[in-house]
N, C-alpha and C positions, 0 to 999 in steps of 0.2 A: 755733898759727896759726888765725886766724878764717876760717871759710869765706866765700867770696864770696857775699853775699846775692843778687847778680844772676845767679849761675851757675845754669843749669838742671840739676837733678839727674835723671839718667836711671837708673831701676832696671831692671836686666837680669833678665828672668825666662826661665828655661829652659822653654820650652813643650813640650819632648819629652824629659824626663829618662829615663834608664834605670831603669825601675821595678824590674825583676826580672831574674834570670838563669835562672829556671825558673818553671813554673806547674803547680799540682796541682789536680785537680778533687776536690770532695767535697760534702757536704751540710751546709747551715747548721743550727745548733742554737740560734739566738738567740730562737726562738719556735716555735710549732707549725706554721708554714708548711712547713718542711723544704725550702726552696728549694735549687736547685743553685747552687754557687758555684765560682769560679775563684780560687785563692789564689796570689798572686804572692809569690815568695820571692827573696831576695837574700842571698847568703852564709849560707844556712841559716836566715835570719830572715824572719818574715812582714812583708811591706811593704805589701800592698794586697789587698783582697778585693772582687771584683766578681761580679755575677750571671752565671750561665751561660745564654746565649741559647738553647741547645739543650735546656735542661731542661724537662720537661713542666709543672712547677708554676709557675715564675716567668718562664720564657721570657726571661731576662736581667734582669728587673726585680729590684732589691734595695732594701730599705728601710733606714732609719737603723740599725736594730738589726743587720741583716746586715752592713752596712758597718763597724759598730763592733765586729765580732767580733775584730779585731786587739787592741783595748783590753781585751776580755774575756779574751783569751788571756794577755796580759801584765799582768793585774791584780795589784797587790800583795796582794790578798786571797787569792791561791792558797795552798792548803795545800802543804806541801813534804815531809812525812815522816809515817809512822805515829806516833800519839800514844797514850799511856796516862795516864789521869787519876791525879794524885798528890795533889791537894788535894780539898776538899769539892766535891761535884757542884754545878755552877753557878758555881764560882769561876774557871774557865778555866785552872786550874793543871795543866799536862801535862808529861810527860817524853817526849822522842823515843825511839822504839824501832825496831828493825829489822823488816823485813817478816816474817821467820821467827817472831819472837815474836808479832807481831800476828796472823798467820794461825793459829798454833798455839793462841793464847789463844782466838780466835774459835771454832776447831774444838772446843776443849775445852768451852767454855761450851755450844755448840750440841749437841755430842755427848752431854753429860750429860742435856740435855733430851730428845733423840731416844730415848735408851735407856729413859726413864721415861714421859713423857707429851709427845708432840710438840706438843700444843696449848699447852704452856707457852712456845712460841716465837710471838711476834707479829711477823711480817715484812711491813712496809708500805713502799711506795715512793711518792715524790712524782711530779713531772712528768717522769719519765724516759721514754724511748721504747724500752724493751726489756722491756715488760711480758709478752710471750709467754715470754721466758726466765725472768723472776722468778716468774711464776705456775707455770710448769712445775717450777722448782726447789723451790717450796713444796710441790707435790704429791709430788715425790721425797723431800723431807724428811719429809713425813707430817703437816704442819700445815694445818688449814683457815683459820688466822688469817693470811690474806694478802689484800691488795688494794692498788690504787694510789690516786691522788688523786681519782678520779672521784666518789667518794662525797661529797666536799665541793665538787665542782665542777660535774658535768654529768650525773649519773645520771638525773635526771628527764627530761632531754632524750633520753638514749640509750634508757632503758627505755620511755618513752612511744612513741617511734618504733618500737622493735623489737616492742612488743606491739600495734602498730596497723598499720604499713605494711611492717614487715620491714626498715626502714632508719632513718636518723636525719639530722637536721641536723648541725651541727658540721662536722667534716672529712669526713663520710661521705656528703655530698650537696652539690649546688650548684644554683643557679638556671640555667635555660636562658638564659644571657645573650644569645644571638644572636636569640632569638625572643620573649622575654617583652615584653608591652606594659604590664604593671602589676606592680611589684615591691614587696612589703611586707617590711620587716625589723623584727624584734622583739628588743630587748635584746641586740644583738650587740656584743661587746667588740672594741676596735680592734686588739688584738694577736694575734688568732687568725685564721689563714688570710688574713692581711691583704693580701698582694700579689695573690692571685687575686681577692679581693673588690674591691680598689681598681681593678684592671684591668677587672673586670666592670662595676663602676659607671660607669667611663669609657665603656664600650661602650653601655650602655643610655641614659646621658645624651646621648651623641652621636646615638643613634637617635631620641631624643625620647620614649622610654617613661617612664611616671610612676614615681617612686620615693617611697614613703611609709615613713617611719621612725617606729616606735612605741617611745618610750624616754622616761623621765622627764627625761633630760638631753640637751641639744642640743649635742653635741660630735662631733668626728670625722665618721663617716658621716652622722649626723643633720644635721650642719651643711650638707651639700650636698644634702639631700633636697629634693624638690619640695614635700613636705608633712611637717612634723614634728608628731607627735601626742604631746604631753607628758603621758603618762598617769600616774595615781597608782600608785606601786609596789604590786604584788600584785593588781592588778585587770585584768591583761591577759586572763585567761580570761573574765572577765565581758564585756569588750569583744568578744572573739572570738565568744562565744555570742550576743551581740546581733547581730553580723553574720550568723550562721547563722539567727537568728530572722527577719531581714529577707529573706534569700534564700529561705527556706522559705515564708514568707508570700506572697512574690511568685512562687513556683513557678519560681525562676530557679536550678535545680540540674540537674546532668547525670544524669538517671535512667538513661540507657543505660550510662554508666560505672559507676554504682552496681550495676546488675544484672550487668554483665559481670565486674567485678573485685573486688567487695566482698562481705561477708556480709550486706548489707542485706536480701536476700530470705529469708534463713534464718529458719525459724520458731523462736520462743522460747516455751517452755512457760510457761503462766500458771496456776500452781497454788500460791498462797501457802500457806506452811507445809509443803509437800512437799519431799522431799529433792532433787528435780530442778527445783524452781521456778527459772525464769530460765536454765535450760540449754537448749541447742539440741535440738529434736526430731530424732531420727535413725532411720534404717531399720535393719533387722536386720543389715546389714553395717557400720553405724556412719557411714553417709553422712548429712550434714545434709539436712533436708527443706525443701522450699518448696511453695507452692501453684502448680501449673502452670495458667495461665489457658487455654492451648490445650486441655488434657485435662480441665480442670475437676476435678482431683484432686491429691492429694499426689504429689510426685515427688522424686527425688534432685536436690538443688540443684546438684550438681557436673556434671550432664549439660549439654552445650553447647546442646542443641536445645530446652530448656525455655523457657517464657515466664513467668517467675515474677512473682507479685503482690508488690507492695511495701507494700500496706496491707490492712487488713481482719482480721477474726478468723476462724480456721479450726479445724475439728474434727479431732483426731487419731483414729487407729484405736481407741484406748481410750476415746474420748468426751471427753477433756480438750480444753481450748482452747489455741490458740497463735496468736501474731501475728508478722508479719515484724519483724526487727530495725529496719527503717526506720520502721515504725509507732511503735515506742518512741522512736526518735530524733525523729521529727516531733512527737510529743506533748510531749516534753520541751522542745524549743527553740522551739516556737511558743507556749509558755506565756507569759502576760503577765509572768512573773518575769524573762524575758530580753529584754523589749521595750526599745528604746533609752531610752524615757522612764523606765523603771524602773531602769536601770543607770547612766545618764549621770552623775548626781551623784556616785556612788561612784567612778566612773572619773576624775572630774575633767574630763569632756568635755561637749560639747553634744550633745543627742539628735539634732538635725538633722544634725550632722556625722557621726554614726554611720550614719544613714540614707544620707547622700550617699556615704560610702565603700563601703557595701554595694552601692549602685547602680552605682558605678564598677567594682567588682569584677565584677558581673554583666555590665556593658557590655563590659568587656575580654574576659571569658571567652567570651561568646556572640556578640558582634557583631564581634569581631576574631579570629575563629577562625583558627588556623594550619594550613595544609595543606602537607605535604611530599610531593612526588611520589616516594614510595619504597614499593614493595610490601613486605609482611612477613607472616609467618604466626604465628598465635597458638597457644597450647598445645594447643588442640583440633584443630589442623590447618586452621583456617579461614584462607583467604588474604584479605588486605586490600590493596587497590591503593594506598592512601595512608595516611600517618600524619597523623591529625587531632588537633590539640591545643587546649587552652585556655590562652592566653598570660598566665596569672596565676602568678607565682612568689613563693615565700616563703622566708625564711631566719630562723632564730632561734637564740639561744644562751643563755648563762648568766643573762641579765637576767630571763627569765621562768622559768628553771629553779630558781633558788636561793631559792625560797619554799616554805613548808609546803603550799601548794596547787599547786606546780609541776607535779607529774605530770599532774593532770587538765587544767591549762592547756595543757601541751605536747600532750596527746592531743587536746584541743579544736582546736588549731591544725591538726593533721593531718586531723581531721574536716572542717574548713572547706575544706581543699584537696580532699578527696574529694568533697564536695558539688559543687565546681566542676569536678571531673573533671580535675585538673591534675597528679596525681602521676605522674611519669615520662612525661608527655605533652609533645609539643612546646610550648615556651613556659612550662612549669611547673617544679616542683622535680624534679631528676633524681638518681637514685642514682649513687653512686660504688662500684665494686667494693671489697670483696667482697659488697656489698649490691646487691639485696635478698636476704634470707634468709627461711626459713620464720618465720611469726608465731606465737609467738616462736621463736627458735632452739631446737633440741632439746637443747642442752647443759644439764645439771642440776648444781647445786653439790654437791660431795662434802664429807663431814665428819660423817656420821652415825656412831653408836656402832660399828657393824660395819665401818666403812671406815677406822678409825684404830687402828693397832697400833704399839707401840714398835718402833723399828728398821726399819719397813717403809714403803714409799711409800703415799700415800693412794690410795684407789680412784677417782680422778677429779680434775677440776680444782677449785680452791677457789671459783671464781666460775661462775655459770650463771643459768638462767632458770626459776624455778619456774612450774609450771602448775596446781598444786593444793597444798593443805596437806600432802599426803604428801611433798612435795619439801622441806619445811622442815628446817632443822638445829636441832631442839629435842629436849630430853630428854622422857621420858614425862610428866613433870609440866608440860611446856610451857616450861621455862626454856631460854635460849639455849645453844647449843654453841660459838658463836664468841665471842671476846672483845669484838668490836665490836657484837654482837647482830644482825648481818646474817643474813637468812634465818630470823629468829625472828618471833614475833608482834609485836615492836616495829617491824620493817621487813621484811615478808615478801618483797618483790620488790627486795631490795637488790643489784641486778646488779653494782654496783661496790664493794660493801662500805661501811663507815662509818668511814673513816680518822679523821675528826674526833672519834670517840668512843673510840678505842683507849687513849689516855693516861688519860682520866678513868676508864674502866672498869677498866683495869689498876691504877690507883692505889686504886680502891675495892674491888678484888677481886670485881667484879661482872661476870659471873657466877662468876668464879673468879680466883685470882691467877695471874700469869705469872712466868716466871723471866728471860726474855731478850726485850727489845724491840730489834729490828733494823730500822733505817730507812736509806733512801737518798734523797738529794735532797728531804728533807721538813723544811721549816723550822718544825717543830711547836712550838717554844718562842716563836714570834714571829708572823709574818704568815700562817702556814698553819693557824692554830688559832683557834677561838673561845676567848674568855676567856684571852687571852695571859697576863695577870698571874697568874691562878689556875693555869694550866697549868705555869708556871715553879715554882710552889710544889709542885704535885703531883710534878714530876720530882725535886724535892729533899726531899720529905717522907719521914720515917722512921717505922717502926713503933715506938711507945713500948715495946712488950714486948721487942723484940729489938735495937733500935738500928740495924737494917738498913733500907736504902732500901725503900720499898714496891714500887718497880719495881727489882728487884735488880740487873740488868745491862742496860746500854744500849750497843749497837754502832751507830755512825753512819758513813756514807760520804758525802762531798761533795768537790767540787773547791775550795770556797771556805770561808773562815772566817765562816760564817753564825752567827746567834744560837744555833742549835741545837747547835753544836759544844761549847759550854761545858757542856752538860747530858748529854754522853755519857761513857762510861767507856773506850771504845776507839774510836779514829778511824782509818778506812781511807781515806787521801787518794786521791781520784779524779783523773783527768787532765782537761784541757779537751777539748772536742769536736774540736779540731784535732790531737790527739795520739793518737787511738785508732781502732780498727775499730769499726763500729757498723752497725746494720741497721734500716731502716725497712720493716717486714715486712707482708705481706698477712695474717699471723697477728695483727697488732697494729693499728697506725695507719698504713696505707700512704699513698702519694702518688698514688693513682689519680685520674682525672677521669671524667666521665660517658661519655666516648668511648673509654676505654681503661683496662686494668689496668696498674699500674706499682708498682715498689718501688725502693729505692735503698740505698746503703751510705755510710758514712763511712770514709775511710781516713786513717791518720796522715800528715799532711803535714809535720810536724816531730816530732823526738824530744823527750820530756820533759827539761827541765833540772833536774828535782827528783826526789826519790825517791818517785815516785807510780806507781800502777798503775790501769788501767781497772777500774772497779767490776765489770764483767762478768767480767773475767779473775779478779779476786779471788774472786768468788762461785763460779765454776767450780772454782777451786783449793780453796776451803773444802769444796765438795761432794765433791771427790775425797778429801780428808782424812777426811770423814765416811763415805766408802764408799757414797755414793748410787748406786743401781743404774744410773740413766740416765747417770751420769758416769764409771763405772768398769767395767772388764772383770772377768771372773770371777776373775782373779788379783789384783785390787785395783789394777791399774795404770790410768792415766788413759785414758779412751775418746777424749778429745780433747786429746792432749799439746800441741798447738799453741795451747791456750787458746780464747778466744772466736772468733777467725777460723776456727780448725779446726772449732769447733762450728757456725758459720754455714754452712760449706760441706758438712758431713758429717752433721749431725743430721737425723733424720727424725721429724716429729711423727706422721705416718701414712705408710704405704708410698708413696714417691714425693713426699711433701709435706714441705718443709723451710722454714726461715726465709726463704729467697730463692726466688722463683718463676722467675727468668730463668736462661737458660743451664744448664738441668739436663740430666741424662743424661751418659753417659761422654764424648760428643763435644760437649756443650754446645748441642745443637740443639733440646732439648725445652723447652716452656714450661709453667709452672704445676705440672705433675706430671712426675716423672722421677727416675731414679737420681741419687744425689749425684755432683757433678762436682768433683774435687779442684782444678780450675783455675777454679772459678766466680768467686771474688773477683777474680782477674786479668781475667776477661772483663768484669766490672763496671767495673773500673778503666779498661780499654781503651775502654769505652763511656761515659766521663765519669761513672762511678759510679751509673748508673741503668739500669733495664730497663723497657720499655713494650711492651705488646701492644695494638694498636689494633683496635677492633671494626669489623666491616663495617657499612656504612650501614644494613643491614636489622636489625642487632642493637642499635641505639643507644637506642631508645625502648621504652616498655612492657616493661621488663625483667622485671617480675613475671609477665608473661603471654606473652612473646615466645619462641616455640619455639626459634628459632636461638640467641638469647642464653642461654636456660636450658641448652641442650645445650653451648654454649661454656663456660658457668660450671662445668658438671660436668667438662668436659675440663681446665679450668684448676685444678680442685680447690677452687673457691670454695664450691660447694654439693654435697650428696650425691646429689641426684636432680633430674631436669628436670621437676619438678611445678610447677603454677601456684602462685604465692604470693598468697593471698587476703587483701586488706585487711580488717582487723577493726574495723568501726565499733562493734560490740558485742563486748566482751571477755569471753568465757566463763571464762577463767582467773580473772578478778577475782571473778566470781560464785561460783566454788567456794569462795573464802575467805569470802565473805558467808554462804554456806550453812553453813560450819563454825561461824561465829559464832552461827548459830541452833541449833547443836547437832547438825547432820547430819555424818555421816562418822566415820571412825576417828580422825582427828586434829582436835581442836577446841581453840580458844584457852582459856587460863585465864579465869576469870570477869571479872577486871579488864580484860581486853583486848577482851571481846566487843563491847561497844557501839561502840568505836572501829573495829574491823574491819568491823562491819556497816555503819557509816556511810560509811567512806571507800573501801571496795572496791566502788564502784558500777561496773557494767560500761559505763555511759555517762558521759562527763565531766560534772562539775558544778562549780559555783563555791562556795567557802566562804571566809570571811574568814581571813587568815593567823593562825596560832595565837597568836603573841605578843600581838597586840592582843586576841584573844578571851579569853585566860587572864588578862590584866590586868584585864578587866572594868571596874568603876567607876574603877579606877586609870588607865585609858587616857587620860582627859582630862588627866592630868599629863604625858603624853608625846604631844603632838599632831603631831609631825613624823616623817616617814619619813627614815631615813638609809641610804644605800647607797654602794658604791664602784664605780668604773669602772677598767678597765685602760687605761693610756695607750698610744697607738700606738708610742711609743718605748721602752717597757719591757715585760718579760715576767715576771710574778710578781715576785720580788724580785731576780732575777738582774742586771737592767740598772742598778740604782741604785748600783752601785759602779764603773760603767763611766765612764771619764773623759770620753768624748765624750757619752754619753747623759745624764750628770748635768748637762750644760750646757743640756739641754732641760727636764729635770725635776729640779732640785736640791733641791726641797722640795715639800711639798704643803700646800694650804690647804683650809679647809672652805668649799665653794661653796654659796651660798644665794641665793634670790630677793631682788633689791634691794627690791622692794615689801614683802616680809615682814620683811626686816631693818629697814626704816624703822619698821614697826609695833612692832618690839621694841626700838627705840632702839639699833640696832647699826649702826655705820658701817664703811666700807672699812678693812680691816686691823686692826679691833678684835680683841681676844682674847675668846673665849667659853668658857663651860663647857657641855659637851654631856653630858647625863645620861640614862641609861637606867634601867630597873628593876634593872640589875645593877651599874652602875658609873658613873664620871665621868671625863672627860678634859678637857684644855684645849687649844684649837686656835685658830689665827688664821683670820679670815674673809676671803673675797673675794666680792664681790657680782657678780651677773650677771642677765641677763634670761632666757636660754635654759634654764630649769629649772622643773619643776613646782613651784608655789609652796608646796606642802606637803612638799617634799623638800629635804634637804641631802645633799651628796655630797662625796667626795674621791677622789683617785687612790689606787689600791690599792698597798700594799707599798712606798711611797716612804720612809716613816718608818723609821728604823733605830735600833737600840740603840747607845749610845756604845761605841766600840771594836770593833764588829763590821764585817765586810766590808772590813777594811783601811783604813777611813776614819778620818780625824782625829776625835777626840772632839768637836771644835768644828765639825764639818761641819754644814751646814744640815739634812741629812737626819736627824741625830741630835739637833739642838737645837730645830729648828722643825718637823721632820717628825713625823707622828703616825699612829697606827692607830685605826680604829674597833673593831678586834678586842677591845680591853679592855672594850668596852661590851656584848659579845654573850655570852650564857651558852650553854654547850653543852647545858644542860638547860632545859626549859621551867619557868617558875615552877610550884610545886605548886598544883593546883586542888582545893580542899576537903581539903588535907592528904593527898592520895592519891599514887599512883605518879607519879614524875617521868619523863616521856618525854624523849627527845632533842629538841633544838630542830631539828626536821627534818620532812620530808614523811612522813606515816604509811604510805605505800605503799612507797617506795623507801629511805627514810632519808636522802635528800639533805639536806645542811646548809642551813638556812633563813637564810643570811647576810642576805638583803635584807628580812626581816621586821622588822628593828630599828626600834623606836619610841623617840624621844628628845624632850627639850625643850632649847631653846637659851636661854641667859641671858648677857648681856654680863658679862664679867669685868673688863676694863680696856682702855684704849687701848694701842696698840702703843708700846713703848719699847725702847731698846737693851738687849740682854741678856735680854729676855723669852723664856722657853722653853716648849715644849709640855709637857704633863703627861699621864700619870704619867712620872716619871723613875726610872731605875734606875742602879745603880752601873756605871761603865764596865767593859767586858770587856777583859782583857788580850789582847794579840795572842798567838796560838799560837806556841810556840817554833819556831825554824828559818826563819821567814819574814823576808824582807828588809824593812827599813823603807821605806815608800813615800816617793817624792820629794815635795817640796812642790808641784811641778808635774809631772804625768805627761804627757809630750809624745809625739806620734806620731813614730815613728822612733827614739826614744831607745834602745830595746833593740837596734835594728839597728846603731846607731852604736857600741855598746860592744864 
């Protein structure tokens, strides 16, 4: 029967469907925001995810990633059972096994190592959010070879902040969105802290504050900026120092702030060649000295009543000379080397533009002063009737951090804020608890010879903050004691370790071979490693003499069939974030804001429908089987028989301090510190899975010097003592390493390290060209372009690119480049090009744009997939047209003069220099059907046990089954 063509078809839409029969609260894990979510369930299936309007992080806002969590949970890429490798490593041939066999195998492998040399275990985790547990577990095991992903992601940002202002950008601070008049953002990824940033940008745009974004690429946040500064990669530090040059020359700096809160007045000994040259002059009690203008004499710089000089040369009691740290800063940055005219061309900017931005910063800071009518008391007991601030705020992330000059660039950015007087002042950058902390924090890394014994816990944590060469983890001959060479002369201040170097060093047996590589959520055979092609070969390489793999045993845990799964020997399948208990802890990466301390949990809102276990539970069970003291009682029985949730409620890292700060004490009424509460998790669940303590108005600013806040921080267990936290514009710890390179002290670097340490451990930030370009020397002309990646707002690392909803936003990635530059090279829209570095070559498809630095090409990070991985069809666009720049990046710098090959990393912290990559672009061919990106690799088989993915994965399909 033919329908009547004249009949009006009326589609009936149910505008109020029954979405769910129950709602559960938990915390999102689709990125690093850690937003609160409400999960709607119907018949035990997840039907809908929305933001929790009561949650302190997102206040109800939820992004595409968070909403798409349902498709992440039901992804066909999920692993379903423990696996044991039965074919060659890398073949993806596995056999399903039971959990008992998996855990006993892991315990046997690890137990053999612990009985002989605990360092033969390298335990590294990716972007997990339980690093306080994994680091503590490594210490209990006895290995120093532990870190998370920060060494290849953000350690320059973290270390620079912690060695300068006792805090950091990233998730540990935020702009004062309500009061700032001028906001500068440097290299911020769109997938980190995205909901608070988006909400904050909305507020400042509504208020009319100016937003300046400094980034080689004009996407995301930069696209809505009032001014986009398309800087050349790796020159941000030079730009920042030119801004400081202008402010100092114009005398537009906050001298009162510098005197009150920084070490600018502290006297620095000027005795070249002496063992204390460049160190602070101190009195008999160890207090730093200044020159008191009122008394006309030397004085304890920590006394509140002194009027210290900021410039001039002064004579010490022994006749030697010393100058204030500010004098050294002034002399450096007023030099013509940092004048706008001297730096503009290298930055790809106009000198007048630099001068204008500096003038705008000064105008906002000093002509638009913020005054809050709120009395407060400083650390010295001085009462202030008002809170007065400089409304210039800054935020920065990986874009300026992932360079071999990133540490000094990040420090320079903090110095710029200090000159303006805007750190934790109204209108400026604000600390989030547990920061600020002492500069640097007093924790030192463990792993020295006397701290490691077979069968015993290590005498301290694997990560910390060295303040002198004596804190390094090196042998008597100066060789590293850690497999990643963190805390050695290769990377002395490697506060997050060097995860990107673990596989290369283990493969090379440098500084020693390991027996077990244990990894969690670390896609190290693909997008989370430099030199992906070479890394896959290292993971499968065998010793010709023995026929055994050079890395003998690999244990891997993940929830999904990532590219790394095929390269492991034992797979421990993890749950999704909606199937487990978890903790976003003040001991790790909390969800605090500047006005309050907060943490949260995840609770299982559905039960697993596969034979999988939360990694944290598996790790604790392995620890029990190994007899780790922190996890077992004297009779060998489990200390936390209830697994991870039992640990969360009852574990104490220090008396009264546990993973969760809320609802402590027997009755749940204590905050921060208190006895374990067996009902703690239920209290969190009852409060929608979070806890928050709001600071009093008098505690919210100047936290580094605010008496009430410092005392509150002690009571909450955030810091050990209510002492002022002095900003360090001049870093004495760096100078101690420099002195060692000159031969002073009991711990000195080997000869081949000395010039490098002496050069780069400058106590004041300075700019130098990124290493890759410098090492290439005359060859640099062959690689005229910079190549970088960005993370898209709708993806987080590689997790989202197997998500059916998010793939519709980013189904493949292209190589983006300047339209003008492409025309000069004869490259057109959608052409295929060869991208060549000193290390390798790839083929990718081009898309042209205007909003990019003309000397830069870029692509979205981690969209490209290996065929067969992540449950995707081998013909999926991510696997055929998607690509990685990683194949072009070497984990080692090219040898210079045939000498020692350093990591392709920052010389201070060891941060991976992802964004130093130099390339040339050459047209390969026009686009044609069937053209694929290169290099290509054999498809990976799907792990056994997984259900075949449907041709179309639809919302609600699982619920309908």
